[in-house]
Each structure stands twice: as structure tokens, then as C-alpha cells.
C-alpha positions in Angstrom: 82.6 49.6 -15.8 78.7 50.0 -16.0 79.1 53.7 -15.2 81.6 54.0 -18.2 79.2 52.2 -20.4 76.3 54.5 -19.3 78.4 57.6 -20.1 79.3 56.3 -23.5 75.6 55.6 -24.2 74.5 59.0 -23.1 77.0 60.5 -25.5 75.8 58.4 -28.3 72.3 59.5 -27.5 73.2 63.2 -27.6 74.6 62.8 -31.2 71.4 61.1 -32.3 67.9 62.3 -32.9 67.1 61.1 -29.3 69.4 63.7 -28.0 67.0 66.5 -28.8 65.4 68.7 -26.1 62.0 67.1 -26.3 63.4 63.4 -26.1 65.7 64.4 -23.3 62.8 65.8 -21.3 60.8 62.5 -21.9 63.8 60.4 -20.8 64.0 62.5 -17.7 60.2 62.0 -17.0 60.4 58.2 -17.5 61.7 56.3 -14.6 64.1 53.5 -15.4 61.8 51.0 -13.7 59.0 51.9 -16.1 61.2 51.5 -19.2 62.3 48.1 -17.9 58.7 47.1 -17.2 57.7 48.1 -20.8 60.6 46.1 -22.2 59.6 43.1 -20.0 56.0 43.3 -21.4 57.2 43.3 -25.1 59.5 40.4 -24.3 56.7 38.4 -22.9 54.4 39.2 -25.8 57.1 38.1 -28.2 57.5 34.7 -26.3 53.7 34.1 -26.5 53.7 34.7 -30.2 56.9 32.8 -30.9 57.3 30.0 -28.5 59.7 28.0 -30.7 59.8 24.3 -30.3 58.8 24.5 -26.6 55.0 25.2 -26.2 55.6 25.5 -22.4 57.6 28.8 -23.1 54.4 30.3 -24.3 52.5 29.0 -21.3 54.9 30.5 -18.8 55.3 33.8 -20.6 51.5 34.3 -20.7 51.2 33.4 -16.9 54.3 35.9 -16.3 52.5 38.7 -18.3 49.2 38.2 -16.4 51.1 38.4 -13.2 53.0 41.5 -14.2 50.0 43.3 -15.5 47.9 42.5 -12.4 50.8 43.7 -10.1 50.7 46.9 -12.1 47.1 47.4 -11.4 45.9 46.9 -14.9 43.5 44.1 -14.0 40.9 46.7 -13.0 41.4 49.3 -15.7 39.1 49.1 -18.8 41.6 50.5 -21.1 44.0 48.9 -23.6 46.1 47.3 -21.0 42.9 45.5 -19.7 42.5 44.2 -23.3 46.1 43.1 -23.2 45.4 41.3 -19.9 42.5 39.4 -21.5 44.5 38.6 -24.5 47.2 37.1 -22.3 44.6 35.1 -20.5 43.6 33.6 -23.9 47.1 33.1 -25.0 47.5 31.1 -21.6 44.6 28.9 -22.6 45.8 28.4 -26.1 49.4 27.8 -25.2 48.5 25.5 -22.5 46.3 23.5 -24.8 49.0 23.3 -27.4 51.6 22.1 -24.7 49.1 19.4 -23.6 48.4 18.2 -27.1 52.2 18.2 -27.9 52.9 16.1 -24.7 50.1 13.7 -25.7 51.3 13.5 -29.4 48.0 14.8 -30.7 46.9 18.0 -32.5 44.3 20.3 -31.1 40.9 19.9 -33.0 39.6 22.8 -35.0 35.8 23.8 -35.1 34.1 24.3 -38.4 33.7 28.1 -37.8 37.4 28.6 -37.2 38.3 26.5 -40.1 36.1 28.4 -42.4 37.6 31.8 -41.6 39.8 32.6 -44.5 41.4 36.0 -43.5 43.1 39.0 -44.9 46.7 39.3 -43.3 45.4 41.9 -40.8 42.6 39.5 -39.8 45.0 36.5 -39.5 45.2 37.5 -35.9 42.3 35.1 -35.2 43.9 32.5 -33.1 41.5 31.2 -30.4 37.8 30.1 -30.5 36.5 28.3 -27.5 34.6 25.1 -28.2 31.8 26.4 -25.9 31.0 29.8 -24.5 31.3 28.3 -21.0 35.0 27.3 -21.7 35.7 30.8 -22.9 34.1 32.6 -19.9 36.0 30.2 -17.7 39.2 31.2 -19.4 38.5 35.0 -19.1 37.6 34.8 -15.5 40.7 32.8 -14.5 39.3 29.3 -14.3 41.5 26.9 -16.6 40.2 23.5 -15.4 38.8 22.8 -18.9 41.5 24.5 -21.0 42.4 21.3 -22.8 39.1 21.5 -24.6 39.9 24.7 -26.1 40.0 24.8 -30.0 43.1 26.4 -31.5 44.0 28.1 -34.7 47.6 28.5 -35.7 49.5 31.0 -33.3 49.8 34.6 -34.6 51.2 37.7 -33.3 48.4 40.3 -32.7 46.6 39.9 -29.2 44.0 42.5 -29.8 42.2 41.1 -32.8 42.4 37.6 -31.3 40.5 38.9 -28.1 37.9 40.6 -30.4 37.3 37.4 -32.2 36.7 35.6 -28.8 34.3 38.5 -27.7 32.6 38.2 -31.0 31.8 34.5 -30.3 30.4 35.5 -26.8 28.3 38.3 -28.0 26.6 37.0 -31.0 26.0 40.0 -33.2 26.4 42.8 -30.5 29.4 44.2 -32.4 28.1 43.1 -35.9 31.3 42.7 -38.0 33.5 45.3 -36.1 36.9 43.7 -35.4 38.4 46.6 -33.6 38.1 50.4 -33.0 40.7 52.9 -32.5 40.5 56.6 -31.1 42.9 57.9 -33.9 44.2 56.7 -37.2 47.6 57.0 -35.8 47.0 54.3 -33.2 45.6 52.2 -35.8 48.8 52.4 -37.8 50.8 51.5 -34.7 48.9 48.3 -34.5 48.6 47.5 -38.3 51.3 48.9 -40.7 50.0 50.0 -43.9 51.8 47.2 -45.7 49.8 44.7 -43.7 46.5 46.5 -44.7 47.1 46.9 -48.5 50.0 44.5 -49.4 48.8 41.5 -51.2 45.3 42.9 -52.0 43.4 41.4 -54.8 41.1 44.4 -55.0 41.3 47.8 -53.5 38.4 50.5 -53.5 38.9 53.7 -51.6 36.8 56.8 -51.1 37.5 60.0 -49.3 38.7 63.6 -49.6 42.4 62.9 -50.1 43.0 59.2 -49.3 46.1 60.1 -47.3 46.3 56.7 -45.6 46.9 55.1 -48.9 48.6 57.8 -51.0 51.0 59.2 -48.3 51.9 55.9 -46.6 52.0 53.4 -49.3 54.7 54.1 -51.9 53.9 54.4 -55.5 56.4 51.7 -56.4 54.4 49.4 -54.1 51.2 50.5 -55.7 52.7 49.6 -59.1 53.8 46.1 -57.9 50.3 45.7 -56.4 48.4 46.5 -59.6 50.8 44.6 -61.8 50.3 41.5 -59.6 46.6 41.6 -60.5 45.0 44.0 -57.8 42.2 46.1 -59.3 42.3 49.5 -57.8 39.5 52.1 -57.7 40.2 55.4 -55.9 37.5 58.0 -55.5 38.6 61.4 -54.5 36.7 64.5 -53.6 36.8 67.0 -56.5 39.5 69.5 -55.3 37.6 72.3 -57.3 34.2 71.6 -55.5 32.5 73.8 -53.1 32.7 70.9 -50.4 36.6 71.4 -50.3 36.0 75.0 -49.5 33.6 74.1 -46.8 36.0 71.6 -45.3 38.8 74.1 -45.2 36.6 76.4 -43.2 35.7 73.6 -40.8 39.3 72.8 -40.2 40.4 76.5 -39.9 43.0 76.2 -42.6 44.0 78.6 -45.4 41.8 78.9 -48.5 43.1 76.5 -51.2 45.4 74.6 -48.8 43.3 71.4 -48.8 42.4 71.7 -52.4 46.1 71.8 -53.4 46.8 68.7 -51.2 44.0 66.7 -52.9 45.4 67.8 -56.2 48.8 66.6 -55.4 47.5 63.2 -54.3 45.5 62.9 -57.5 48.5 63.8 -59.6 50.6 61.2 -57.7 48.1 58.5 -58.5 47.9 59.5 -62.1 51.8 58.9 -62.2 51.3 55.5 -60.7 48.7 54.6 -63.2 50.9 55.8 -66.2 53.6 53.4 -65.3 51.3 50.4 -65.6 51.1 48.1 -68.5 47.4 48.0 -68.2 46.1 51.4 -66.8 42.6 50.0 -66.9 43.1 48.1 -63.6 43.9 51.4 -61.9 40.9 53.8 -62.0 40.6 57.3 -60.5 37.4 59.2 -60.2 36.0 62.3 -58.6 32.9 63.0 -56.6 31.3 66.4 -55.8 29.0 65.6 -53.0 29.6 66.4 -49.3 32.2 64.0 -48.0 30.9 61.8 -45.3 33.4 59.0 -44.8 36.8 57.7 -45.7 36.7 54.0 -46.4 39.3 51.5 -47.7 37.6 48.3 -48.8 40.2 45.6 -49.3 39.4 42.4 -51.3 35.9 43.4 -52.3 33.2 41.2 -50.8 35.2 38.1 -50.1 35.4 36.2 -46.9 38.9 37.7 -46.3 37.7 41.3 -46.9 38.7 44.1 -44.6 37.4 47.7 -44.3 39.2 50.7 -42.7 36.4 53.3 -42.1 36.4 56.8 -40.7 33.8 59.5 -40.6 34.6 63.3 -40.8 34.4 65.2 -37.9 34.3 69.1 -37.6 37.7 70.6 -36.7 39.4 67.2 -36.6 41.8 66.0 -39.3 42.0 62.4 -40.4 45.0 61.2 -38.3 43.1 62.3 -35.3 39.8 60.9 -36.2 38.3 57.5 -34.7 38.7 54.5 -36.9 36.6 51.2 -37.3 38.2 48.0 -38.6 35.5 45.8 -40.2 35.6 42.3 -41.6 33.2 41.0 -44.2 31.2 38.2 -42.5 29.0 37.3 -45.5 29.4 33.8 -46.6 30.6 32.6 -43.3 28.7 30.7 -40.5 28.7 33.9 -38.6 27.7 36.1 -41.5 24.7 34.0 -42.2 23.5 34.6 -38.6 24.3 38.3 -38.7 22.8 38.8 -42.1 22.7 42.4 -43.4 23.0 43.9 -39.9 26.8 44.1 -40.4 28.5 47.3 -41.2 30.8 46.2 -44.1 27.9 45.8 -46.5 26.6 49.3 -45.7 29.9 50.9 -46.6 30.3 48.6 -49.6 27.1 50.0 -50.9 27.9 53.6 -50.1 31.0 53.3 -52.2 29.2 51.6 -55.1 26.6 54.3 -55.2 29.1 57.2 -55.1 31.2 55.4 -57.8 28.4 55.0 -60.1 27.7 58.9 -59.7 31.4 59.9 -60.1 33.3 61.0 -63.1 36.7 59.7 -64.3 40.1 61.4 -64.2 42.0 61.1 -67.4 
């Protein structure tokens, strides 16, 4: 029976896009045991994020995940799986505290810094703040004797940024206001869909050569709805006719005019979006002529829930393969008062404002 079902499944795969030569070779290189392990990890992560009415389920899922990752040898590797291991340890602390408070008929206390964090949807991954550094260190190193003293924010889905929040509280301003860093923009989008980054924004400022992250991944219809809902949009493109575009084409080793045409198409698309608005004044498009240094998307201006996605331009490396920083604006929060102007968000905010002031509008 099982063999017959396997044959039917293989036949179905062959008829789909997964039946292509590349996909077939990938399946052949991937042992069934590895595929089952990946599926099990995803199941456990889902149970941690969505324990339902039984907090104990999240406790057990976090412990199972820790055990599984340690069995796989990830406990000694300083890569993403290691971050997942730490996040699972924190999830265990949080879930165990929730289970304890649920059994006791009480709600976990919230510290003032956690309560003060109003976050953008991407930054709502903040879930755990230890009441003291000693408690957090104990949680990270495996000692959970004081886990019931842990302060808890509402459970959320992303483990990575939750871990980064805890590391921030341990490390003071060593990381400034950097929430996360990714080797490529592609990896960022695997973690945070574009809809989570831009959806629901009250203000969106963007600067770059072609702003592909926004223009090519967030539909024109969504942009219209966003602007009509009250979001003010300011887009700053590199002038496609400038000498800087030609230099960038030579750096990337692409045909002359290829990049300039791509930027022109993106600008034309944004002009069409603007033309569909009842108030085109809320959707501004401008051009700059200087050498492009960064691509930056600043969401929600300078509020406490502000988010920035920042990339620098590298020679011979296109945007999707360029490293990315995710920043939060800490000004106006307890932590921001400690960090002061040493954060990165204000620096990129100022860079955008200076370039915007020297740019010229697209009619």
C-alpha cells in the first residue's frame, strides 16, 4: 500500500515544477532522514509559537527542539542553527514561565522597558526580556532554576529577533540599534515577507538606485491602498540619465543602458501608482545625481515603531546578494535614551533627508 502511494506521489511530482531535472537532483541528494528532521524542526517551532490553550505544549516543544538541535551537533556551531538553539532556550524559559503562571492563576509581570516597546509588525517579534541579566545568562547557559522570575511579552512567531532583543539587553549598546543582519537580501525576505515590512506603514521613505525591494516585490495595487489609507510615501531614485548609472553598469559588468532602462521602468511604474491616487501629493518621487552609497527603506519615520532596511553598494555585487541590516529606531525609549545618537537609524535618517533636500521632483 505504502509503495503504491509512493509511486503515485512520484508520478505527481514528475508532472509538477518539482519534477524538473534540478529539483530531481536535489531530491536525490537529500536523504529522507534529513527531510524528516527539517519537517520536525518546523513542527516544533510552530508548536512554540502557537501553543494553543496548553502552555505546557510550548514547554515540551522547546525542550524537544533543543534536544534535537543538540543531537544534530548545532549546539557548537556559531551559525543560524545556533541562533535557533538560543531562541529555543529562550522560548523554553518564556513558555515555562507562562505555564507556571497559568497553573498559579496569575499573569507574568511586565517590565517597563518591555511595555514601552511599541513595535512595527516586523519588530513585534520582541517576546522575552529577562528581569535581570543574571536570569537571562542562566537561561542561555541552561540553568532554569529561576525561570519563573522571567518577564514575558505576548508570544510571537519569529525566534531570531526575539533572540536579538535579549542579546541587546545583555550587551548594552554594543549593537547600537541593529536588530538583525543578513548576508543577502534574499535571506532577509525569507525571514520577513515584503508585506510585513511595508504593510500598514504610516510613512515610507526610500532611497536607492532602483528601489527594487519595494517596486518589484510590493504590488502597485498594494501601494495605492497603502497611500490611500494615509501613508505618506517619498521615493528617491538615482537619475537614470546620470553618469553614476553608467559607472554602476561598468562595476556590475552589464550591458550599457541595461541598468538605466531598469530604473526608468521602476520610476514609470511608480508614476502610474501615483496617478491612481486621489491625492498625488502624498506620493512623491524624486531623482538624485550623486554617487549612490546606500539603499535604505525607512518605515514610519522617526517613531518608536520605526524600522529601517539598509544595504550598502558593493562592487560587482547586485542588490539581492548584498548584506542587509535591519534597524529599529530606539529614540524616545528607555534604551534609546541610553544609546543616544550612537544608533545607526538616525544616521541613515539624516542621510535620506540631506539627499531629499538636494533632489529634484519627477512630474
